[in-house]
C-alpha positions as semicolon CSV with decimal commas, in nm:
position;residue;x (nm);y (nm);z (nm)
1;E;10,647;-11,039;6,185
2;P;10,480;-11,081;5,844
3;I;10,805;-11,222;5,705
4;Q;10,849;-11,457;5,999
5;A;10,488;-11,579;5,971
6;A;10,501;-11,623;5,592
7;S;10,510;-11,973;5,446
8;L;10,860;-11,926;5,307
9;S;11,182;-12,117;5,352
10;P;11,407;-11,994;5,633
11;Q;11,658;-11,883;5,369
12;E;11,398;-11,668;5,196
13;K;11,273;-11,527;5,526
14;L;11,627;-11,427;5,619
15;R;11,680;-11,271;5,274
16;R;11,362;-11,070;5,293
17;A;11,421;-10,953;5,650
18;I;11,770;-10,829;5,563
19;Q;11,652;-10,677;5,235
20;H;11,376;-10,491;5,421
21;L;11,616;-10,358;5,684
22;L;11,871;-10,242;5,426
23;Q;11,600;-10,082;5,212
24;I;11,466;-9,880;5,506
25;I;11,812;-9,761;5,612
26;G;11,928;-9,701;5,253
27;E;11,625;-9,485;5,176
28;N;11,662;-9,286;5,499
29;V;12,037;-9,242;5,550
30;P;12,013;-8,881;5,681
31;L;11,746;-8,982;5,932
32;F;11,947;-9,278;6,061
33;T;12,266;-9,072;6,076
34;V;12,099;-8,815;6,300
35;F;11,915;-9,081;6,499
36;Y;12,227;-9,280;6,588
37;K;12,419;-8,964;6,670
38;E;12,148;-8,832;6,903
39;E;12,014;-9,160;7,038
40;S;12,195;-9,135;7,370
41;D;12,023;-8,800;7,440
42;L;11,670;-8,937;7,404
43;P;11,444;-8,923;7,709
44;S;11,454;-9,253;7,899
45;R;11,096;-9,345;7,800
46;L;11,181;-9,319;7,427
47;H;11,514;-9,491;7,476
48;E;11,337;-9,784;7,643
49;Q;11,095;-9,807;7,349
50;I;11,388;-9,817;7,106
51;I;11,552;-10,096;7,308
52;E;11,224;-10,290;7,307
53;I;11,189;-10,254;6,928
54;R;11,549;-10,366;6,876
55;Q;11,498;-10,670;7,099
56;H;11,177;-10,757;6,915
57;N;11,357;-10,738;6,578
58;A;11,652;-10,941;6,708
59;I;11,419;-11,211;6,839
60;G;11,249;-11,228;6,500
61;L;11,580;-11,283;6,325
62;E;11,685;-11,538;6,587
63;N;11,362;-11,729;6,528
64;I;11,431;-11,738;6,154
65;L;11,784;-11,867;6,216
66;R;11,661;-12,130;6,464
67;E;11,399;-12,248;6,216
68;G;11,672;-12,285;5,954
69;I;11,892;-12,477;6,197
70;E;11,605;-12,710;6,287
71;R;11,535;-12,775;5,918
72;G;11,902;-12,840;5,851
73;V;11,951;-12,556;5,603
74;F;12,155;-12,337;5,841
75;R;12,458;-12,464;6,025
76;A;12,454;-12,486;6,404
77;M;12,549;-12,143;6,538
78;D;12,513;-11,903;6,827
79;T;12,200;-11,737;6,689
80;R;12,217;-11,443;6,928
81;L;12,571;-11,360;6,824
82;V;12,497;-11,405;6,452
83;V;12,194;-11,174;6,482
84;Q;12,412;-10,909;6,646
85;A;12,663;-10,943;6,362
86;I;12,389;-10,912;6,098
87;L;12,228;-10,613;6,268
88;G;12,564;-10,445;6,319
89;M;12,655;-10,492;5,955
90;C;12,320;-10,364;5,832
91;T;12,277;-10,072;6,071
92;W;12,630;-9,946;5,999
93;L;12,509;-9,875;5,643
94;H;12,424;-9,517;5,733
95;K;12,795;-9,449;5,801
96;W;12,917;-9,515;5,448
97;Y;12,629;-9,566;5,207
98;S;12,554;-9,304;4,945
99;P;12,297;-9,366;4,672
100;K;12,525;-9,167;4,440
101;D;12,802;-9,424;4,481
102;E;12,615;-9,752;4,535
103;R;12,279;-9,901;4,453
104;I;12,102;-10,042;4,758
105;D;12,019;-10,354;4,554
106;D;12,392;-10,415;4,495
107;V;12,465;-10,367;4,866
108;T;12,182;-10,606;4,953
109;I;12,306;-10,875;4,713
110;T;12,657;-10,850;4,855
111;F;12,543;-10,858;5,218
112;L;12,306;-11,149;5,152
113;S;12,578;-11,349;4,981
114;L;12,812;-11,292;5,272
115;I;12,549;-11,384;5,530
116;E;12,413;-11,684;5,342
117;K;12,754;-11,836;5,281
118;G;12,821;-11,804;5,654
119;C;12,487;-11,943;5,769
120;L;12,404;-12,222;5,526
121;S;12,486;-12,574;5,627
122;P;12,707;-12,764;5,383
123;C;12,408;-12,953;5,239
124;G;12,201;-12,633;5,230
125;A;12,479;-12,456;5,044
126;K;12,505;-12,735;4,787
127;A;12,131;-12,738;4,733
128;Q;12,116;-12,361;4,701
129;D;12,412;-12,291;4,475
130;S;12,320;-12,333;4,113
131;L;12,586;-12,414;3,858
132;A;12,575;-12,051;3,744
133;D;12,633;-11,930;4,103
134;Q;12,925;-12,167;4,145
135;L;13,078;-12,053;3,815
136;R;13,033;-11,685;3,909
137;H;13,214;-11,751;4,235
138;M;13,496;-11,927;4,052
139;Q;13,514;-11,634;3,808
140;E;13,549;-11,390;4,100
141;V;13,824;-11,600;4,257
142;L;14,011;-11,637;3,928
143;G;13,970;-11,264;3,858
144;G;14,142;-11,190;4,188
145;V;14,425;-11,430;4,103
146;V;14,472;-11,269;3,761
147;E;14,479;-10,920;3,915
148;R;14,746;-11,027;4,165
149;A;14,952;-11,187;3,886
150;E;14,929;-10,869;3,679
151;R;15,046;-10,657;3,975
152;L;15,331;-10,898;4,038
153;E;15,439;-10,886;3,673
154;K;15,442;-10,504;3,681
155;T;15,682;-10,505;3,973
156;T;15,901;-10,805;3,888
157;G;15,859;-10,860;3,515
158;P;15,691;-11,157;3,343
159;V;15,681;-11,476;3,545
160;R;15,752;-11,796;3,354
């Protein structure tokens, strides 16, 4: 709610909401692992409270997405479905994340990039991407091409 009410752009609200969610899960992986495993055995009263909290959070994210659509910075989308995708991606973190292997900040940056590139409208994407961001993206793409070429050369010999 504080993020949704803040005088921030929809893009920044979405970033902060996702960052907050990932931070909470990333800092409490054992708790979330046990919670999701045992959730179905909760008494009905507690289970209903959990459903209510989830719906409240989903509505908050939907409102952020709708605001972005209305302002023209997010593309037209099925906000309910996109929220489910975002929440699924973020809440699955407890299944694979280990602070020994990954930094939560790196995970957050990767998730945000994926989500933003999918949500931004074409004009929003152009306005948001700095030259440095565009060059980094091109560097990643070219790096992948070079890696594939190197693998190909190892199996077939130099390509001319």
